[in-house]
Backbone as numpy.savetxt, mean C-alpha at the origin, in Angstrom:
# Nx Ny Nz CAx CAy CAz Cx Cy Cz
8.93 38.74 -5.59 8.59 37.57 -6.23 8.01 36.74 -5.13
7.06 35.63 -5.37 6.53 34.87 -4.54 7.21 33.46 -4.46
7.10 32.86 -3.40 7.75 31.48 -3.32 6.65 30.48 -3.89
7.14 29.56 -4.76 6.19 28.66 -5.28 5.67 27.55 -4.15
4.62 27.17 -4.21 3.85 26.32 -3.30 2.45 26.50 -3.39
1.89 25.71 -2.50 0.30 25.70 -2.21 -0.26 27.23 -2.10
-1.18 27.64 -2.61 -1.81 28.96 -2.48 -2.09 29.00 -1.08
-1.63 30.23 -0.47 -1.77 30.45 0.92 -3.15 31.21 1.30
-3.68 31.69 0.10 -4.99 32.40 0.19 -5.16 33.90 0.06
-4.48 34.34 -1.01 -4.74 35.63 -1.41 -3.63 36.22 -2.00
-3.56 37.78 -2.00 -2.70 38.48 -2.60 -1.83 39.40 -1.64
-0.62 39.54 -1.98 0.14 40.54 -1.36 -0.37 41.96 -1.62
0.04 43.01 -0.85 -0.44 44.35 -1.05 0.02 44.95 -2.44
1.20 44.29 -3.03 1.42 44.76 -4.36 0.54 44.12 -5.50
-0.24 43.28 -5.09 -1.01 42.44 -6.16 -0.61 41.06 -6.49
0.71 40.74 -6.01 1.15 39.31 -6.37 0.55 38.36 -5.60
0.30 37.13 -6.06 -0.09 36.03 -5.34 0.86 35.55 -4.12
0.27 35.07 -3.12 1.05 34.77 -1.88 0.99 33.16 -1.86
2.10 32.63 -1.91 2.09 31.14 -1.70 2.83 30.89 -0.40
2.25 29.58 0.17 2.96 28.98 1.21 4.30 28.38 1.01
5.02 28.12 1.78 6.40 27.44 1.37 5.85 26.03 1.15
6.77 25.21 0.55 6.53 23.72 0.47 6.73 23.16 1.71
5.90 22.07 1.95 6.00 21.27 3.30 7.47 20.83 3.47
7.85 20.79 4.72 9.21 20.14 4.94 9.13 18.62 4.69
10.29 18.23 4.19 10.37 16.64 3.86 10.88 16.10 5.07
10.16 15.02 5.67 10.50 14.15 6.68 11.61 13.36 6.25
12.52 12.97 7.11 13.58 11.90 6.67 12.91 10.67 6.33
13.57 9.94 5.27 12.92 8.61 4.97 13.11 7.67 6.27
12.03 6.82 6.41 12.03 5.81 7.38 13.13 4.81 6.93
13.63 3.89 8.02 14.53 2.77 7.57 13.91 1.75 6.75
14.69 1.21 5.82 14.05 0.29 5.07 13.33 -1.00 5.85
13.93 -1.36 6.80 13.20 -2.51 7.79 11.84 -2.12 8.14
11.67 -0.80 8.51 10.52 -0.26 9.08 9.45 -0.13 7.92
10.01 0.29 6.93 8.99 0.31 5.48 8.46 -1.07 5.14
9.43 -1.87 5.11 9.05 -3.29 4.55 8.16 -3.96 5.80
8.41 -3.81 6.90 7.61 -4.30 8.07 6.21 -3.59 7.99
6.20 -2.44 7.65 4.80 -1.72 7.46 3.87 -2.38 6.45
4.55 -3.08 5.54 3.83 -3.68 4.28 3.63 -5.07 4.74
4.50 -5.96 5.22 4.52 -7.30 5.28 3.80 -7.76 6.54
3.93 -6.92 7.78 3.27 -7.53 8.93 1.62 -7.41 8.92
1.10 -6.27 8.49 -0.26 -6.46 8.42 -0.79 -7.32 7.28
0.01 -7.57 6.21 -0.49 -8.40 5.16 -0.33 -9.90 5.59
0.60 -10.13 6.44 0.72 -11.53 6.98 -0.30 -11.86 7.79
-0.72 -10.93 8.78 -1.78 -11.00 9.74 -2.98 -11.27 8.90
-3.40 -10.47 8.01 -4.53 -10.56 7.17 -4.65 -11.84 6.53
-3.42 -12.35 5.74 -3.52 -13.62 4.99 -3.76 -14.65 6.05
-3.36 -14.69 7.30 -3.48 -15.77 8.37 -5.00 -15.90 8.56
-5.60 -14.57 8.90 -7.12 -14.65 9.23 -7.91 -15.15 7.93
-7.48 -14.71 6.67 -8.21 -15.14 5.48 -8.02 -16.61 5.27
-6.87 -17.24 5.65 -6.53 -18.63 5.40 -7.65 -19.43 6.42
-7.61 -18.91 7.46 -8.39 -19.71 8.66 -9.87 -19.42 8.25
-10.35 -18.43 7.80 -11.91 -18.17 7.37 -12.26 -19.14 6.00
-11.27 -19.03 5.24 -11.43 -19.63 3.79 -11.53 -21.20 4.32
-10.57 -21.72 4.92 -10.54 -23.07 5.05 -11.53 -23.71 6.23
-12.29 -22.80 6.81 -13.24 -23.20 7.82 -14.42 -23.51 6.93
-14.44 -23.16 5.65 -15.59 -23.57 4.77 -15.22 -24.45 3.64
-14.00 -24.34 3.13 -13.65 -25.10 2.01 -12.58 -26.19 2.55
-12.65 -27.43 2.05 -11.81 -28.52 2.36 -10.64 -28.36 1.08
-9.29 -28.20 1.36 -8.40 -28.26 0.30 -8.47 -29.46 -0.57
-8.72 -30.52 -0.06 -8.63 -31.76 -0.94 -9.87 -31.72 -1.83
-10.99 -31.33 -1.39 -12.14 -31.22 -2.27 -11.86 -30.26 -3.32
-11.27 -29.01 -2.89 -10.94 -28.13 -3.87 -9.98 -28.45 -4.97
-9.08 -29.33 -4.47 -8.14 -29.94 -5.44 -8.91 -30.87 -6.45
-9.69 -31.67 -5.91 -10.47 -32.56 -6.80 -11.30 -31.78 -7.93
-11.85 -30.69 -7.56 -12.59 -29.87 -8.52 -11.68 -29.07 -9.48
-10.58 -28.48 -9.04 -9.86 -27.68 -9.81 -8.65 -28.32 -10.47
-7.91 -29.35 -9.65 -6.76 -29.94 -10.55 -6.93 -31.53 -10.14
-7.68 -32.25 -10.57 -7.78 -33.51 -10.17 -6.55 -34.58 -10.67
-5.72 -34.15 -11.55 -4.64 -34.83 -11.96 -3.65 -34.70 -10.96
-3.55 -33.51 -10.12 -2.40 -33.18 -9.20 -2.76 -34.01 -7.92
-1.62 -34.43 -7.36 -1.69 -35.19 -5.89 -1.20 -34.21 -4.90
-1.97 -33.29 -4.32 -1.84 -32.34 -3.39 -2.37 -32.69 -1.99
-1.47 -32.63 -0.96 -2.04 -32.93 0.40 -2.64 -31.87 0.83
-3.34 -32.01 1.98 -4.28 -30.94 2.50 -3.25 -29.93 3.18
-1.98 -30.33 3.68 -1.09 -29.40 4.23 -0.56 -28.45 3.03
-0.09 -29.23 1.96 0.36 -28.25 0.84 -0.80 -27.41 0.55
-2.08 -27.72 0.33 -3.17 -26.75 -0.04 -3.14 -25.74 0.84
-3.24 -25.78 2.15 -3.12 -24.83 3.03 -1.92 -23.91 2.99
-0.74 -24.35 2.64 0.47 -23.49 2.56 0.28 -22.77 1.22
-0.15 -23.31 0.16 -0.28 -22.54 -1.02 -1.22 -21.34 -0.99
-2.42 -21.92 -0.41 -3.31 -20.74 -0.14 -3.00 -19.65 0.72
-2.16 -20.03 1.84 -1.64 -18.91 2.68 -0.89 -17.94 1.89
0.12 -18.50 1.07 1.02 -17.59 0.29 0.13 -16.77 -0.81
-0.82 -17.34 -1.29 -1.52 -16.68 -2.32 -2.34 -15.53 -1.55
-2.85 -15.87 -0.37 -3.53 -14.80 0.35 -2.63 -13.76 0.76
-1.20 -14.03 1.15 -0.33 -13.15 1.67 0.07 -12.36 0.43
0.42 -12.92 -0.83 0.58 -11.90 -1.97 -0.52 -10.88 -2.21
-1.69 -11.45 -2.31 -2.76 -10.37 -2.46 -2.85 -9.34 -1.46
-2.73 -9.75 0.06 -2.70 -8.70 0.90 -1.56 -7.79 1.03
-0.50 -8.48 0.64 0.76 -7.59 0.56 0.67 -6.57 -0.60
0.09 -6.96 -1.59 -0.01 -5.95 -2.81 -0.92 -5.01 -2.29
-2.09 -5.16 -1.66 -2.98 -4.37 -1.17 -2.26 -3.25 -0.16
-1.44 -3.91 0.75 -0.82 -2.90 1.68 0.29 -2.15 0.88
1.03 -2.69 -0.05 1.96 -2.08 -0.66 1.37 -0.62 -1.44
0.05 -0.91 -2.21 -0.42 0.19 -2.84 -0.86 1.33 -1.78
-1.40 0.85 -0.81 -1.91 1.82 0.26 -0.61 2.67 0.79
0.43 1.85 0.99 1.63 2.64 1.37 2.11 3.61 0.44
2.00 3.19 -0.96 2.51 4.12 -2.00 1.51 5.39 -2.13
0.24 5.14 -1.82 -0.61 6.10 -1.94 -0.60 7.25 -0.76
-0.10 6.68 0.43 0.03 7.55 1.57 1.41 8.18 1.85
2.31 8.05 0.84 3.63 8.70 0.88 3.42 10.07 1.18
4.24 10.88 1.81 4.10 12.45 1.81 4.42 13.00 0.47
3.60 13.82 -0.03 3.66 14.43 -1.27 5.02 15.29 -1.61
5.38 15.90 -0.73 6.47 16.86 -0.76 7.82 16.16 -1.22
7.98 14.89 -0.88 9.22 14.12 -1.49 9.24 13.80 -2.76
8.00 13.57 -3.38 7.76 12.92 -4.80 7.24 13.83 -5.79
6.70 15.01 -5.28 6.06 15.88 -6.41 6.48 17.09 -6.02
6.31 17.98 -7.02 6.51 19.47 -6.78 5.39 20.17 -7.10
5.26 21.36 -6.60 4.06 22.31 -6.96 4.26 22.79 -8.45
3.05 22.82 -9.05 3.09 23.52 -10.38 3.37 24.91 -10.24
4.00 25.44 -11.36 4.25 26.83 -11.39 2.82 27.63 -11.33
3.00 28.90 -10.77 1.61 29.66 -10.69 1.28 30.09 -12.02
-0.13 30.09 -12.20 -0.90 30.58 -13.34 -1.02 32.14 -13.10
-0.41 32.92 -14.14 -0.69 34.54 -14.16 -1.53 34.84 -15.20
């Protein structure tokens, strides 16, 4: 009887399919490391995005166009924009992290088709 797993490339002498063993599961990373791997690059990207955006756009003029009834200072505009950029880049980093997780820990090989 063969071991389920990815096809190793052929058949045994008795005609059964040969499968490679499932990949070894790596121990999970510490929670702080996983959170840092998502938040640190997104923090850096949000900071750069905020600098580039406000090099071109004045937050007071943006407020006058978008929300004329609100009294928002320039500093509050910078802060709100930074956290919005951080939310956007953190979600991007989180989705990337989810897609790059090792497959062996979260999925199993399908049973062989005979």
